C-alpha positions in Angstrom: 22.0 6.6 -44.1 24.7 8.0 -41.8 24.1 6.9 -38.2 23.0 9.5 -35.7 24.1 7.2 -32.9 27.0 4.8 -33.4 27.9 2.2 -30.8 31.2 0.3 -31.2 32.4 -2.7 -29.1 30.5 -1.5 -26.0 31.3 -3.8 -23.0 30.0 -3.8 -19.4 30.5 -6.4 -16.7 29.3 -6.9 -13.2 30.6 -9.4 -10.6 30.0 -12.8 -12.2 28.1 -11.4 -15.1 29.2 -10.1 -18.5 26.1 -7.9 -19.3 27.3 -6.5 -22.7 30.1 -8.1 -24.7 31.5 -5.9 -27.5 28.1 -4.7 -28.7 28.0 -2.7 -31.9 25.1 -1.2 -33.9 23.9 2.1 -35.4 20.8 4.2 -35.2 19.9 6.4 -38.1 17.8 9.6 -38.0 14.1 8.8 -38.2 14.7 5.0 -37.7 12.5 3.0 -35.4 15.0 0.3 -34.3 14.0 -2.7 -32.1 16.3 -4.1 -29.5 15.3 -7.7 -29.0 16.5 -10.4 -26.6 15.6 -12.7 -23.8 15.5 -11.6 -20.2 19.1 -11.0 -19.1 20.3 -10.6 -22.8 21.8 -7.2 -22.0 19.1 -4.8 -23.3 18.6 -2.8 -20.1 22.3 -2.4 -19.5 22.8 -1.2 -23.0 20.1 1.5 -23.0 21.3 2.6 -19.5 24.7 3.3 -20.9 23.2 5.3 -23.7 21.1 7.3 -21.2 24.0 7.9 -18.8 22.8 5.7 -16.0 25.7 3.3 -16.4 29.3 3.8 -17.5 30.7 1.3 -20.0 33.9 -0.6 -19.2 35.2 -0.3 -22.7 34.1 0.6 -26.2 32.8 3.9 -27.5 29.6 5.7 -28.5 29.4 8.4 -31.2 26.6 11.0 -31.5 26.6 12.9 -34.8 30.2 11.8 -35.3 31.4 13.2 -31.9 32.3 11.2 -28.9 29.3 10.6 -26.6 30.1 9.8 -23.0 27.1 11.0 -20.9 28.1 11.1 -17.2 24.4 11.0 -16.1 20.9 11.3 -17.5 21.0 15.1 -17.4 24.0 15.1 -19.8 22.2 12.6 -22.0 19.1 14.7 -22.1 21.2 17.8 -22.9 22.6 15.9 -25.9 19.1 15.1 -27.1 18.5 11.6 -25.7 15.2 11.0 -23.9 13.9 7.8 -22.3 10.4 6.5 -21.3 10.9 3.8 -18.7 8.7 0.8 -18.2 7.9 1.9 -14.6 6.6 5.4 -14.5 8.3 7.9 -12.2 5.3 10.1 -11.3 3.9 11.5 -8.1 0.2 10.7 -7.8 -0.6 13.6 -5.4 0.9 16.2 -7.9 -0.5 17.6 -11.1 0.6 16.7 -14.6 2.4 20.1 -14.9 4.1 19.7 -11.6 5.4 16.2 -12.5 6.7 17.4 -15.8 8.4 20.4 -14.3 10.3 18.0 -11.9 11.9 16.3 -14.9 13.1 19.6 -16.6 16.4 21.2 -15.9 15.1 24.8 -16.5 11.3 24.6 -16.3 9.4 27.6 -17.6 6.8 29.4 -15.5 3.7 27.5 -14.6 1.4 29.3 -17.1 3.9 28.9 -20.0 4.6 25.3 -19.1 0.9 24.4 -19.0 0.4 26.0 -22.4 3.3 24.1 -23.9 1.9 20.9 -22.5 -1.5 21.5 -24.1 0.1 22.5 -27.4 2.6 19.6 -27.6 0.2 16.9 -26.3 -2.5 17.9 -28.7 -0.2 18.2 -31.7 1.0 14.6 -31.2 -2.4 13.1 -30.5 -1.8 12.6 -26.8 -4.0 15.3 -25.2 -3.4 16.1 -21.5 -4.9 18.5 -19.0 -1.8 19.9 -17.2 -3.9 20.7 -14.1 -5.2 17.2 -13.5 -3.8 15.2 -10.6 -1.8 12.2 -11.8 -3.6 10.0 -9.3 -6.8 10.5 -11.2 -5.3 9.5 -14.6 -5.6 6.1 -16.3 -2.4 4.2 -16.9 -2.5 5.2 -20.6 -2.8 8.8 -19.6 0.2 8.5 -17.2 2.3 7.2 -20.1 1.3 10.3 -22.1 2.7 12.4 -19.3 6.1 10.6 -19.6 6.1 10.9 -23.3 5.1 14.6 -23.3 7.8 15.3 -20.8 10.3 13.8 -23.3 8.8 15.7 -26.2 9.2 19.0 -24.4 13.0 18.4 -24.5 12.9 18.2 -28.4 14.7 14.9 -28.4 16.8 13.6 -31.3 16.7 10.0 -29.8 13.8 8.5 -27.9 14.3 5.2 -26.0 11.0 3.3 -25.3 11.1 0.4 -22.8 8.1 -1.9 -23.0 5.8 1.1 -23.7 2.6 -0.9 -24.6 2.5 -3.4 -21.7 -0.3 -1.5 -19.9 -2.3 -0.1 -22.8 -5.5 -1.2 -24.6 -5.2 -2.0 -28.3 -6.8 1.3 -29.1 -4.2 3.2 -27.0 -1.4 1.2 -28.7 -2.6 2.5 -32.1 -2.6 6.1 -30.7 1.0 5.6 -29.4 2.2 4.1 -32.7 0.7 7.1 -34.6 2.7 9.4 -32.4 5.9 7.4 -32.8 5.5 7.2 -36.6 5.1 11.0 -36.7 8.2 11.5 -34.6 10.0 9.2 -37.0 8.9 11.3 -40.0 10.3 14.4 -38.2 13.7 12.7 -38.0 13.6 11.5 -34.4 15.4 8.2 -34.0 13.6 5.7 -31.7 15.1 2.7 -29.9 12.3 0.4 -29.0 12.3 -2.5 -26.5 9.4 -4.8 -26.4 8.5 -8.5 -26.0 5.4 -8.1 -28.1 6.8 -9.3 -31.4 3.8 -8.6 -33.6 4.1 -5.0 -32.5 7.8 -5.0 -33.5 6.9 -6.4 -36.9 4.3 -3.7 -37.4 6.3 -0.7 -36.1 10.0 -1.2 -36.5 12.1 -0.9 -39.6 15.2 -2.7 -38.2 16.1 -4.9 -35.3 19.2 -5.9 -33.4 19.1 -9.2 -31.5 21.1 -9.7 -28.3 21.8 -13.1 -26.7 24.0 -13.5 -23.7 25.1 -9.9 -23.9 26.3 -10.2 -27.6 24.8 -9.1 -30.9 23.8 -12.4 -32.6 21.8 -11.1 -35.5 20.1 -8.2 -37.3 17.0 -8.2 -39.5 14.1 -6.3 -40.9 11.2 -7.3 -38.6 8.5 -7.1 -41.2 10.3 -9.8 -43.2 10.2 -12.3 -40.2 7.3 -14.0 -38.4 6.9 -13.4 -34.7 8.0 -17.1 -34.2 11.1 -16.5 -36.3 12.0 -13.4 -34.2 11.5 -15.4 -31.0 13.7 -18.2 -32.2 16.4 -15.8 -33.2 16.3 -14.4 -29.7 16.6 -17.8 -27.9 18.7 -19.6 -30.5 16.3 -22.6 -30.6 12.8 -23.7 -31.6 10.0 -22.1 -29.7 7.5 -24.5 -28.0 4.1 -24.8 -29.4 1.3 -23.0 -27.4 -0.5 -25.5 -25.1 -4.0 -26.7 -25.7 -6.5 -25.3 -23.2 -8.1 -28.0 -21.0 -11.8 -28.9 -21.1 -13.8 -27.3 -18.2 -16.0 -30.1 -16.8 -14.9 -30.0 -13.2 -16.7 -28.9 -10.0 -16.7 -25.4 -8.7 -13.4 -24.6 -7.0 -13.9 -20.9 -6.2 -17.2 -19.0 -6.1 -17.5 -15.2 -5.7 -21.0 -13.9 -4.9 -21.8 -10.2 -4.8 -18.2 -9.4 -3.7 -18.0 -5.7 -2.6 -14.8 -4.3 -1.3 -14.1 -0.7 -0.4 -10.5 0.4 -1.2 -8.4 2.0 1.4 -6.2 3.6 -1.3 -7.1 7.2 -2.0 -6.5 6.6 -5.7 -7.7 3.0 -5.7 -10.9 1.4 -7.1 -13.6 -0.3 -4.9 -14.9 -3.7 -6.1 -18.5 -3.6 -7.0 -20.8 -6.7 -6.8 -18.4 -9.2 -8.4 -19.9 -12.6 -9.1 -17.8 -15.4 -10.6 -17.4 -19.2 -10.5 -14.1 -20.9 -11.3 -14.3 -24.6 -12.2 -11.7 -27.3 -11.7 -9.7 -27.6 -14.9 -10.5 -24.0 -16.0 -8.5 -20.9 -16.7 -10.5 -17.7 -16.3 -8.9 -14.7 -17.9 -9.6 -11.2 -16.6 -8.7 -8.3 -18.9 -8.5 -4.7 -17.9 -6.4 -1.6 -18.0 -4.3 -1.2 -14.9 -5.9 0.7 -12.1 -9.4 -0.7 -12.6 -9.5 -2.9 -9.5 -7.0 -5.6 -10.4 -4.9 -5.1 -7.3 -8.0 -4.9 -5.1 -9.4 -8.1 -6.5 -6.1 -10.0 -5.9 -6.0 -8.6 -2.3 -9.5 -9.8 -1.7 -8.8 -13.3 -3.0 -5.4 -13.7 -1.4 -6.8 -12.8 2.1 -4.9 -9.5 2.5 -8.2 -7.8 2.8 -11.3 -9.6 4.3 -14.8 -9.9 2.9 -18.3 -10.3 4.3 -19.6 -13.8 5.0 -20.7 -15.8 1.9 -18.9 -13.7 -0.6 -15.9 -15.9 -1.2 -16.2 -19.7 -1.1 -13.3 -22.1 -1.7 -15.2 -25.3 -2.5 -17.7 -25.5 0.3 -15.6 -23.4 2.7 -16.4 -19.7 3.4 -12.9 -18.1 3.4 -13.9 -14.5 3.6 -12.6 -14.0 7.1 -9.4 -16.0 6.7 -6.0 -14.5 6.2 -3.4 -15.3 3.5 -1.6 -18.1 5.4 -4.9 -19.8 6.2 -6.1 -19.6 2.6 -2.7 -21.0 1.4 -3.1 -23.9 3.8 -6.5 -24.6 2.1 -4.9 -24.4 -1.3 -5.7 -20.9 -2.6 -2.5 -19.2 -3.7 -1.9 -15.8 -5.2 0.9 -14.1 -7.1 0.6 -10.2 -7.2 1.8 -7.9 -9.9 4.3 -5.9 -7.9 7.4 -8.1 -7.8 9.7 -6.3 -5.3 8.1 -5.4 -2.0 4.9 -7.4 -2.4 5.6 -10.7 -4.1 9.3 -10.8 -2.9 11.4 -9.2 -0.2 14.2 -7.4 -2.3 17.1 -7.9 0.2 16.3 -11.5 1.0 17.7 -14.4 -1.0 15.8 -16.6 -3.4 15.9 -19.4 -0.8 14.4 -17.1 1.8 11.8 -15.8 -0.6 10.8 -19.4 -1.4 10.3 -20.0 2.4 8.1 -16.9 2.7 5.5 -18.4 0.4 6.1 -22.1 0.6 6.7 -22.8 4.3 3.5 -24.7 4.9 2.6 -26.4 1.6 6.2 -27.5 1.0 6.9 -28.4 4.6 9.9 -26.2 4.8 9.7 -25.8 8.6 9.1 -28.2 11.5 7.9 -27.1 15.0 9.0 -23.5 14.3 12.5 -24.4 12.9 13.4 -23.9 9.3 14.7 -26.8 7.3 17.6 -25.1 5.4 18.4 -28.0 3.1 14.8 -28.6 2.1 14.2 -24.9 1.6 17.3 -24.5 -0.6 16.3 -27.5 -2.6 12.8 -26.0 -3.2 14.5 -22.8 -4.5 16.8 -24.8 -6.7 13.8 -26.7 -8.1 12.1 -23.5 -9.1 15.3 -22.2 -10.7 15.8 -25.3 -12.7 12.1 -25.8 -13.8 11.6 -22.2 -14.9 15.1 -21.5 -16.2 15.8 -18.6 -13.8 19.1 -17.0 -14.8 20.9 -16.5 -11.4 24.2 -17.4 -9.9 22.4 -19.5 -7.3 19.6 -19.7 -4.7 21.5 -17.4 -2.3 21.3 -14.5 -4.7 19.2 -11.6 -3.4 15.9 -11.1 -5.2 16.7 -7.5 -6.1 19.8 -8.7 -8.0 17.8 -10.5 -10.6 16.5 -8.9 -13.8 12.7 -8.2 -13.7 11.9 -11.1 -16.1 14.0 -13.6 -14.2 12.5 -12.6 -10.9 9.1 -13.0 -12.4 9.9 -16.5 -13.5 11.0 -17.4 -10.0 7.9 -16.0 -8.4 5.5 -17.7 -10.7 7.4 -21.0 -10.4 7.3 -20.7 -6.6 3.5 -20.7 -6.6 2.9 -23.2 -9.4 5.2 -25.8 -7.9 3.1 -25.7 -4.7 0.3 -27.5 -6.6 -2.5 -25.1 -5.5 -6.2 -25.9 -5.7 -6.8 -22.4 -7.0 -4.1 -20.0 -8.3 -4.8 -16.3 -8.8 -2.0 -14.4 -10.8 -1.8 -10.8 -11.8 0.3 -10.1 -14.9 2.0 -13.5 -14.9 4.4 -12.7 -17.9 4.9 -9.0 -17.3 8.4 -8.1 -18.6 9.4 -11.6 -19.6 10.7 -12.7 -23.0 8.8 -14.8 -25.5 10.4 -18.1 -24.4 9.8 -17.5 -20.7 6.3 -16.3 -21.3 5.6 -19.5 -23.3 7.0 -21.6 -20.3 4.8 -19.8 -17.8 1.7 -20.0 -19.9 2.2 -23.7 -20.5 2.7 -24.2 -16.8 -0.6 -22.4 -16.0 -2.5 -24.4 -18.5 -1.0 -27.6 -17.3 -1.9 -26.7 -13.7 -5.6 -26.4 -14.8 -5.3 -29.6 -16.8 -4.2 -31.3 -13.5 -7.5 -30.2 -11.9 -6.8 -26.7 -10.4 -8.8 -23.6 -11.0 -6.8 -20.7 -12.4 -7.5 -17.0 -12.6 -5.2 -15.0 -14.9 -5.5 -11.2 -14.5 -3.6 -9.6 -17.4 -3.5 -6.6 -19.7 -2.0 -8.8 -22.5 -5.0 -9.8 -24.6 -3.0 -12.2 -26.7 -2.0 -14.0 -23.5 -5.6 -14.2 -22.4 -6.8 -15.5 -25.7 -4.1 -18.2 -25.6 -4.6 -19.6 -22.1 -8.2 -18.9 -21.1 -11.3 -21.0 -21.4 -13.5 -18.0 -20.5 -12.7 -14.4 -19.8 -14.2 -11.2 -18.4 -13.3 -7.6 -18.3 -12.7 -5.6 -15.1 -13.6 -1.9 -15.5 -13.9 0.6 -12.7 -14.2 -2.2 -10.1 -17.0 -4.1 -11.9 -16.6 -7.5 -13.7 -18.4 -8.3 -16.9 -20.1 -11.7 -17.4 -17.5 -14.3 -18.4 -17.7 -15.4 -22.0 -16.1 -18.3 -23.9 -12.8 -17.2 -25.4 -13.9 -17.9 -28.9 -17.0 -15.7 -28.9 -15.5 -12.2 -28.8 -12.7 -10.4 -30.7 -9.6 -8.7 -29.3 -11.0 -5.4 -30.6 -14.2 -5.8 -28.6 -12.3 -6.7 -25.5 -10.2 -3.6 -26.0 -13.3 -1.4 -26.2 -14.7 -3.0 -23.0 -11.3 -2.4 -21.2 -11.7 1.2 -22.1 -15.1 1.4 -20.6 -17.3 0.8 -23.7 -20.0 -1.8 -23.1 -23.4 -2.8 -24.5 -24.4 -2.3 -28.1 -21.3 -0.3 -29.1 -18.9 -3.1 -28.0 -21.2 -5.7 -29.4 -20.9 -4.1 -32.8 -17.3 -5.5 -32.8 -17.8 -9.3 -32.7 
């Protein structure tokens, strides 16, 4: 079939980095085409050039046989190219219709726009109320807003960047139904995801990037997920680690933890009770926005709790702040990379100091040890294969996946007694995810207690001994990982409990 979008020898470089090196591929009408590669392989740069966010240094793009050189996203959208980003660009204090209007060059009147939103969203199985405030929507509903905003532009090409990372399995099926319908209508879809089983199910073709170059193409359904991963990394993928036995003493005990949120759109924690044993990985599933951030803040010490609600071993730590808890061995890695887990404008060495000053003895009598601190940063970079020019690189200069590897490594290498992580492999490729998961399991095997908060059910099934579901600030009773199905967990994540969920063993 004649290509709708044709890319030939597209090249883009930055100081010290060749992001795309003579990339060529085609995208046919109605094709769902996967773009695969490790973190830093060049996927983001490539789609940014297609969407007009970045200008190529050389090479050419053709759209319907005509030269395609979008100067900005507005020009790309005018040509029929739409993109749904991994990070939503929505204002919580505005309605669905108001948010959608902001992304339109010539938005119709409010009444007409609301009617179009209702019609389009219902027709594609993504129903939305245009008058609802975005702050009241679930993450899955917020993604619907982004997709419907694109559909209102009648796109010919739709770019999807990690679209299922925050969805339940049931919401993923709804999304896939929408994408397949768009494909049948002739819309070409360029799909980026690290979830390889989804790629095998959805996509009819795949282009694999490594080091900025196209290294292979394939039909995903004809390859296993492991084969796809090994094509991406160019070597064999490590075997998943074996979960440790859980026979140790209680490391962290939560008893009736209640925590009112200060965020207008946040979720308060409700009577959470949990015991984490030495040598155990506890997985906590849940759709984003159901109290995950609040739980991590309560455990890290960024918010305080009443006496007796949080015990680290025999010590009541509810009134202690983050540094005091770190000194005692409770470490936490939040979901938000830039601004919470890392200072964007500070170097990796400086960010290593922020978290590891006490446990790694990076300072003495108030003075920083520059060599020791830099060596700690280098150890993280080497152990977790962080792709960066060096430890003096600013955190914001790293790709999201590489920064995630650095931040997870920073906490794991401090040998915590208890580690709490939120979305540990968010946005990282299969090889890096395997490395992080193996490190978490090994940490537990060495005697630590580990809590993994994640929306990736496959991840939780792989690393957890027991897991629970967080829904509207309440935590279900932890269950052994082998006793419930992914489907049942997905229903519980969506708020279905009791006999209905139990009907799906």
